C-alpha positions as CSV (number, residue, x, y, z in Angstrom):
1,M,92.2,110.5,97.2
2,R,92.4,113.2,99.8
3,I,95.9,114.7,99.8
4,V,97.4,117.4,101.9
5,I,100.5,119.1,100.4
6,L,102.7,121.1,102.8
7,G,104.7,123.7,100.9
8,A,103.8,125.6,97.8
9,G,107.3,126.0,96.4
10,Q,108.4,124.6,93.0
11,V,108.1,120.9,94.1
12,G,104.8,121.4,95.9
13,S,103.2,123.4,93.1
14,T,104.2,120.9,90.4
15,V,102.9,118.0,92.4
16,A,99.7,119.8,93.1
17,E,99.2,120.6,89.4
18,S,99.8,117.0,88.4
19,L,97.6,115.5,91.1
20,V,94.7,117.9,90.8
21,S,94.3,117.0,87.1
22,E,93.6,113.4,88.2
23,A,90.5,114.2,90.2
24,N,92.2,114.1,93.6
25,D,91.0,116.3,96.5
26,I,94.0,118.6,97.1
27,T,94.7,121.0,99.9
28,V,98.0,123.0,99.9
29,V,99.5,124.7,103.0
30,D,102.1,127.5,103.0
31,V,103.1,130.5,105.1
32,E,103.1,132.8,102.0
33,P,99.5,133.9,101.1
34,A,100.7,135.3,97.7
35,R,102.1,131.8,96.7
36,L,98.8,130.2,97.6
37,K,96.8,132.8,95.7
38,R,98.8,132.2,92.5
39,L,98.2,128.5,92.9
40,Q,94.5,128.8,93.5
41,D,94.1,131.2,90.6
42,R,95.3,128.4,88.3
43,L,94.1,125.2,89.9
44,D,90.9,123.8,91.5
45,L,92.2,123.2,95.0
46,R,91.9,124.4,98.6
47,T,94.6,126.4,100.3
48,V,95.4,127.1,104.0
49,T,97.8,129.8,105.2
50,G,99.9,128.9,108.2
51,N,102.9,126.9,109.6
52,A,102.7,123.3,108.4
53,A,104.1,122.1,111.7
54,H,101.2,123.5,113.8
55,P,98.4,121.1,114.7
56,A,95.7,123.7,114.2
57,V,96.9,124.4,110.7
58,L,96.9,120.7,109.8
59,E,93.4,120.4,111.3
60,Q,92.2,123.3,109.2
61,A,93.7,121.6,106.1
62,G,91.6,118.5,106.6
63,A,94.3,116.2,108.0
64,R,91.7,114.1,109.9
65,D,90.2,112.8,106.6
66,A,93.4,112.8,104.5
67,D,94.8,109.7,102.8
68,L,98.2,111.1,102.1
69,L,100.5,113.8,103.5
70,L,103.2,115.3,101.3
71,A,105.5,117.5,103.4
72,V,107.7,119.3,100.9
73,T,108.5,122.7,102.6
74,Q,112.0,124.1,102.5
75,S,112.6,123.0,106.1
76,D,113.5,119.4,106.9
77,E,112.5,120.0,110.5
78,T,109.0,121.3,109.6
79,N,108.5,118.3,107.3
80,M,109.5,115.8,110.0
81,V,107.4,117.4,112.7
82,A,104.4,117.5,110.4
83,C,104.7,113.8,109.7
84,K,104.9,113.0,113.4
85,L,101.8,115.1,114.0
86,A,100.0,113.4,111.1
87,A,100.7,110.0,112.6
88,T,100.0,110.7,116.3
89,M,97.1,113.2,116.1
90,F,95.5,112.5,112.7
91,N,96.3,108.9,111.8
92,I,97.1,109.7,108.2
93,P,98.0,106.4,106.5
94,T,100.9,107.6,104.2
95,K,103.4,110.3,105.1
96,I,106.1,111.5,102.7
97,A,108.7,114.1,103.6
98,R,111.2,116.1,101.6
99,I,114.6,115.7,103.4
100,R,117.6,117.7,102.2
101,S,120.1,117.2,105.0
102,A,122.6,114.3,104.3
103,D,123.0,114.0,108.1
104,Y,119.3,113.1,108.6
105,L,119.4,110.8,105.6
106,S,122.4,108.9,106.9
107,H,120.4,108.0,110.0
108,P,117.2,106.3,108.7
109,E,116.1,105.3,112.2
110,I,115.1,108.9,112.6
111,F,112.2,108.2,110.3
112,S,110.9,105.1,112.1
113,P,107.2,105.0,113.4
114,E,108.4,105.5,117.0
115,N,110.4,108.6,116.0
116,F,109.2,111.0,113.3
117,A,107.0,108.5,111.5
118,V,108.1,109.3,108.0
119,D,107.0,106.5,105.7
120,H,109.0,107.6,102.7
121,S,111.7,110.3,102.5
122,I,112.7,112.0,99.2
123,C,115.8,114.2,98.5
124,P,115.3,116.2,95.3
125,E,118.9,117.2,95.3
126,Q,120.1,113.5,95.3
127,I,117.5,112.6,92.6
128,L,118.8,115.4,90.4
129,C,122.4,114.3,91.1
130,D,121.7,110.7,90.1
131,Y,119.8,112.0,87.0
132,I,122.9,114.0,85.8
133,V,125.3,111.2,86.6
134,K,123.3,109.0,84.1
135,L,123.5,111.7,81.4
136,L,127.3,111.8,81.8
137,E,127.4,108.0,81.5
138,F,125.4,108.1,78.3
139,P,126.2,111.5,76.7
140,E,124.2,110.7,73.6
141,A,120.9,110.5,75.6
142,L,118.4,113.2,76.5
143,Q,117.1,111.1,79.4
144,V,118.1,107.8,81.1
145,L,115.6,106.4,83.5
146,E,115.8,103.1,85.4
147,F,113.2,100.4,86.4
148,A,113.3,97.2,88.4
149,D,116.3,98.2,90.5
150,G,118.3,99.2,87.4
151,K,117.8,96.1,85.3
152,V,115.8,97.9,82.6
153,S,116.4,101.4,81.2
154,L,114.2,103.8,79.3
155,V,116.4,106.0,77.2
156,A,115.4,109.1,75.1
157,V,117.5,110.2,72.2
158,R,117.2,112.7,69.4
159,A,117.6,111.1,65.9
160,F,119.8,113.2,63.6
161,H,120.5,113.5,59.9
162,G,122.7,110.7,58.7
163,G,121.9,108.6,61.8
164,P,121.9,104.8,61.2
165,L,118.1,104.3,61.7
166,V,116.9,107.6,60.2
167,G,114.8,107.1,57.1
168,R,114.4,103.4,57.9
169,E,111.5,101.4,59.4
170,I,111.8,100.4,63.1
171,Q,111.4,96.7,62.2
172,F,115.0,96.8,60.8
173,L,116.3,97.1,64.4
174,R,115.9,93.4,64.9
175,Q,117.8,92.7,61.7
176,D,120.6,95.0,62.7
177,M,120.9,93.7,66.2
178,P,119.7,90.1,66.1
179,K,121.2,89.3,69.6
180,V,119.7,92.4,71.3
181,D,116.0,92.7,72.1
182,T,114.7,96.2,72.5
183,R,111.4,98.1,72.1
184,V,110.7,101.5,70.8
185,A,108.1,102.7,73.3
186,A,107.2,106.0,71.7
187,I,108.3,108.7,69.2
188,F,107.6,112.4,69.6
189,R,107.8,114.3,66.3
190,R,107.5,118.1,66.5
191,D,106.1,117.6,70.0
192,S,103.3,115.3,68.8
193,P,103.3,111.6,70.0
194,I,103.5,108.8,67.5
195,V,102.7,105.2,68.6
196,P,105.4,103.2,66.9
197,E,104.7,100.2,64.7
198,G,107.1,98.0,62.7
199,R,106.7,100.1,59.6
200,T,107.1,103.5,61.3
201,V,110.0,105.4,59.8
202,V,112.2,107.4,62.1
203,E,112.9,111.0,60.9
204,A,115.7,113.4,61.8
205,G,114.7,115.4,64.8
206,D,112.5,112.7,66.3
207,E,112.7,112.2,70.0
208,V,112.8,108.4,70.3
209,F,112.1,106.5,73.6
210,F,113.3,103.0,73.8
211,L,113.4,100.3,76.5
212,A,116.2,97.7,76.8
213,A,118.0,95.7,79.4
214,T,120.4,98.1,80.9
215,G,123.4,96.1,79.7
216,N,122.2,96.6,76.1
217,V,121.7,100.3,76.2
218,R,125.0,101.3,74.7
219,Q,124.6,99.0,71.7
220,M,121.1,100.4,71.1
221,L,122.4,103.9,71.2
222,R,124.9,103.1,68.5
223,E,122.0,102.1,66.2
224,L,120.2,105.5,66.7
225,R,123.1,107.8,66.9
226,R,126.8,108.1,66.3
227,M,128.4,107.4,69.6
228,D,129.8,110.6,71.3
229,K,133.3,110.4,72.8
230,P,133.2,109.3,76.4
231,V,133.0,112.1,78.9
232,K,136.4,112.8,80.6
233,R,136.2,116.5,81.7
234,V,133.3,118.1,83.5
235,M,132.8,121.7,84.7
236,I,130.1,122.4,87.3
237,G,128.7,125.9,87.6
238,G,127.4,126.4,91.1
239,G,128.6,124.8,94.4
240,G,125.3,124.6,96.3
241,N,123.6,121.4,97.4
242,I,123.3,119.9,93.9
243,G,126.8,121.0,92.7
244,R,128.4,119.7,95.8
245,R,126.6,116.3,95.6
246,L,127.4,116.0,91.9
247,A,131.1,116.7,92.4
248,H,131.3,114.1,95.2
249,A,129.6,111.6,93.0
250,I,131.7,112.0,89.9
251,E,135.2,113.2,91.0
252,D,136.6,109.6,91.0
253,R,135.6,109.0,87.4
254,Y,136.1,112.4,85.7
255,E,138.3,115.4,85.8
256,V,136.1,117.9,87.6
257,K,136.2,121.7,88.1
258,I,133.5,123.5,90.1
259,I,132.9,127.3,90.2
260,E,131.3,128.7,93.3
261,F,130.5,132.5,93.6
262,N,130.7,132.6,97.4
263,K,134.3,132.6,98.6
264,A,133.5,131.0,102.0
265,G,131.4,128.4,100.2
266,A,134.3,127.7,97.8
267,D,136.7,127.2,100.7
268,R,134.3,124.7,102.3
269,L,134.0,122.8,99.0
270,A,137.8,122.7,98.7
271,A,138.1,121.1,102.1
272,E,135.3,118.5,101.4
273,L,136.3,117.4,97.9
274,D,139.4,115.3,97.2
275,R,140.1,115.5,93.5
276,T,137.9,118.4,92.3
277,L,139.5,121.7,91.4
278,V,137.4,124.4,93.2
279,L,137.3,127.9,91.8
280,A,135.8,131.0,93.5
281,G,134.2,133.2,90.8
282,D,131.2,134.1,88.7
283,V,129.9,131.4,86.3
284,T,128.9,134.2,83.8
285,D,132.4,135.6,83.7
286,E,133.7,134.9,80.2
287,E,137.3,135.6,81.2
288,L,137.1,133.0,84.0
289,L,135.6,130.4,81.7
290,D,138.3,131.0,79.1
291,A,141.0,130.9,81.7
292,E,139.8,127.6,83.0
293,N,139.6,126.1,79.5
294,V,135.8,125.6,79.2
295,A,136.5,124.9,75.5
296,D,138.1,121.6,76.6
297,M,135.2,120.5,78.7
298,D,133.1,117.5,77.5
299,V,130.1,118.7,79.6
300,Y,129.3,121.9,81.4
301,C,126.6,121.6,84.0
302,A,125.0,124.8,85.3
303,V,123.3,124.0,88.7
304,T,123.1,127.3,90.6
305,N,119.9,128.4,92.3
306,D,119.1,131.0,89.7
307,D,117.5,130.1,86.3
308,E,118.8,133.2,84.5
309,T,122.4,132.5,85.7
310,N,122.2,128.9,84.6
311,I,120.9,129.8,81.1
312,M,123.4,132.6,80.6
313,S,126.4,130.6,81.8
314,S,125.4,127.6,79.7
315,L,125.1,129.7,76.6
316,L,128.5,131.3,77.3
317,A,130.1,127.9,77.9
318,R,128.6,126.6,74.6
319,R,129.8,129.8,72.8
320,R,133.3,129.4,74.3
321,G,133.5,125.8,73.0
322,A,132.1,123.3,75.6
323,R,131.0,120.2,73.8
324,K,127.7,119.7,75.7
325,V,125.8,122.0,78.1
326,V,123.2,121.0,80.7
327,A,121.2,123.6,82.6
328,L,119.0,123.3,85.7
329,I,115.9,125.4,85.1
330,N,113.0,125.7,87.5
331,R,110.5,127.6,85.4
332,N,108.7,125.3,82.9
333,S,108.3,128.2,80.5
334,Y,112.1,128.6,80.3
335,V,112.6,124.8,79.9
336,N,110.3,124.8,76.9
337,L,112.1,127.9,75.5
338,V,115.7,126.7,75.6
339,Q,115.4,122.9,75.3
340,S,116.9,121.5,72.1
341,G,118.4,124.9,71.2
342,Q,122.0,125.8,72.1
343,I,121.4,124.3,75.5
344,D,121.5,120.5,74.9
345,I,119.5,119.4,78.0
346,A,117.4,121.6,80.3
347,I,116.4,119.8,83.5
348,S,113.4,120.8,85.5
349,P,114.1,119.9,89.2
350,A,110.4,119.5,90.0
351,Q,109.7,117.3,87.0
352,A,112.7,115.1,87.8
353,T,111.5,114.7,91.4
354,I,107.8,114.2,90.8
355,G,108.0,110.6,89.7
356,T,109.2,109.6,93.1
357,L,106.1,111.1,94.7
358,L,103.7,109.8,92.1
359,A,104.8,106.2,92.8
360,H,103.1,106.5,96.2
361,V,100.0,108.1,94.8
362,R,99.2,105.7,92.0
363,R,96.5,103.1,92.6
364,G,97.5,99.5,92.4
365,D,101.0,98.2,93.2
366,C,103.2,100.8,91.5
367,A,106.9,100.4,92.1
368,V,108.3,103.3,89.9
369,V,106.9,106.3,88.1
370,H,108.9,108.5,85.8
371,A,107.4,111.8,84.4
372,L,108.4,112.4,80.8
373,R,108.1,115.2,78.3
374,R,107.9,117.8,81.1
375,G,105.1,115.9,82.8
376,A,102.9,115.3,79.7
377,A,103.8,111.6,79.5
378,E,104.6,108.9,82.0
379,A,106.4,105.6,82.3
380,L,105.2,103.2,85.1
381,E,106.5,100.0,86.6
382,L,103.4,98.1,87.8
383,I,103.4,94.7,89.5
384,A,100.8,92.2,88.3
385,H,98.9,90.4,91.0
386,G,96.2,87.8,91.1
387,D,95.3,85.0,88.6
388,A,93.4,84.7,85.3
389,K,90.1,85.0,87.2
390,S,90.8,88.0,89.4
391,S,93.1,90.0,87.1
392,K,92.6,91.5,83.7
393,V,96.2,91.1,82.8
394,V,97.6,87.9,84.4
395,G,97.5,84.9,82.1
396,R,96.8,87.1,79.1
397,R,99.0,87.9,76.1
398,I,99.6,91.6,75.5
399,E,97.6,91.5,72.3
400,Q,94.6,90.5,74.4
401,L,94.8,93.4,76.8
402,D,92.4,96.4,76.5
403,L,95.2,99.0,76.4
404,P,94.2,102.6,75.5
405,K,95.6,103.9,72.2
406,G,98.9,105.5,73.1
407,A,99.8,103.1,75.9
408,T,102.6,100.6,75.3
409,I,103.9,97.7,77.4
410,G,107.6,97.8,76.7
411,A,109.2,95.3,79.0
412,I,108.5,92.7,81.7
413,V,110.9,91.8,84.5
414,R,110.3,88.3,85.9
415,R,112.0,86.8,88.9
416,R,113.0,83.1,88.6
417,D,114.3,80.7,91.3
418,K,117.2,78.3,90.7
419,S,115.0,75.8,88.9
420,G,113.7,78.4,86.5
421,A,110.2,78.6,88.0
422,P,108.6,82.0,89.0
423,A,109.7,83.1,92.4
424,K,108.0,85.6,94.8
425,D,110.8,86.2,97.3
426,D,114.0,88.1,96.8
427,E,116.0,85.1,95.8
428,G,116.6,84.0,92.3
429,D,117.6,85.6,89.0
430,Y,115.7,88.1,86.9
431,D,114.7,87.7,83.3
432,V,114.3,91.0,81.3
433,I,111.6,90.2,78.7
434,I,111.1,92.8,75.9
435,A,107.4,92.7,75.3
436,H,105.9,91.6,72.0
437,H,102.3,91.0,71.0
438,D,102.4,87.4,72.1
439,T,104.1,87.9,75.4
440,A,102.0,86.6,78.3
441,I,102.0,88.2,81.8
442,E,102.5,86.0,84.8
443,P,101.7,86.7,88.5
444,D,104.2,89.1,90.2
445,D,105.7,90.3,86.9
446,H,107.0,93.8,86.9
447,V,105.4,95.4,83.9
448,I,106.8,98.6,82.4
449,V,104.1,100.7,80.7
450,F,104.7,103.9,78.6
451,V,101.8,106.3,78.2
452,V,102.1,109.2,75.8
453,N,99.5,111.2,77.8
454,K,99.2,110.9,81.5
455,R,95.4,111.1,81.2
456,M,95.5,107.4,80.3
457,V,97.0,106.5,83.7
458,P,93.7,105.9,85.5
459,T,92.7,103.4,82.8
460,I,96.1,101.6,83.2
461,E,95.7,101.6,87.0
462,K,92.2,100.1,86.7
463,L,93.5,97.5,84.3
464,F,96.1,96.3,86.8
465,Q,93.9,96.3,89.8
466,V,92.9,92.9,91.3
467,G,89.2,91.8,91.7
468,V,87.7,92.1,95.1
469,G,87.5,88.4,95.6
470,F,91.2,87.8,95.3
471,V,93.1,86.9,98.5
């Protein structure tokens, strides 16, 4: 696939790194030559220096032959103009724009073909906000990711000494919870993947990924960990785009305090937020943290624009008694350094965002992609099409599929009409089927696949593609 990426910032660079490893033809455009040189020194791709909203620059980047345009510069206006040019001048089939302004996002007609011709808009700040909200809802989890419009969840937890399942085989899950069906999709032990089988024994320190119907997640968490106390008090370090969105999202459910360094910014937040206590100050000020009772906080979230500030304030909050600390960290090397240490969860904004972009790049009908383990693994929601003759998956049991080692089908979501028969339209109820070896795949099933290494993704895509003769 020929892909033009506009913007070589954190999101653009991470997307380029992920896609170039999958044999795509990538060109990256940015106004900063130094950024492009660093990218080209590491990756096999083309670069073009210039303004992404200029037709001549897009022409030089190969827009006439491109299959996909990813406009992820820091400027919403540049991204939208580039998409319009891509549609009117270059006829690029798929155009995705990064849009940060809530004002633009609240008027989706702006993105219609007759206006700015944005096929899909993504807002990294909103994606991160939703990500953190889920972590507050399930404080025991390292990650909580949803599929099939929230009907199925993939949850990552760290097993601990004395945990209910530690030292026991996975097959005992079914005995312990006979009324709840779940599937352990993968286990990472000391950063190495283990494909789980019934006799696999969970060890303390294992990172366990399991799939379950969203309504059963809390019961499953009880089996793997002691349940933490529900979150009641949250302190947010940083009142920028992410901090403001997060405070808006959670202030009706939790007691929230937010610290913003800029006095004018703190005044604006105080006027916007209804129930949140807004404080003007430095998130690395120990005296301020103590004065505002950080020791009583269930969760401290550091979401400023500076990695070092987020790391230091999180460490200070933990040292001063916060029960759990979450830090937003852009540099992957920092994420690897601090994750699972004194900082409970380190979130990479680019990795949290990339799945939304990958869903539009994957071949076949791919509804959702989530990047896991800092991009090394993936979970995909693929829609099965065709029939037993045209498809390699439809009409076959899972044990009959030619899955690569390390790939697991964890769950199937199947729509039923009122009579119980399969339904293709939006009407009817959904069945969440946890996949076992004898589960058969039917047409239009949403199949959730976990791969421990993203190099397996092309094989999975090919498996789900329909034969040429299918209509």
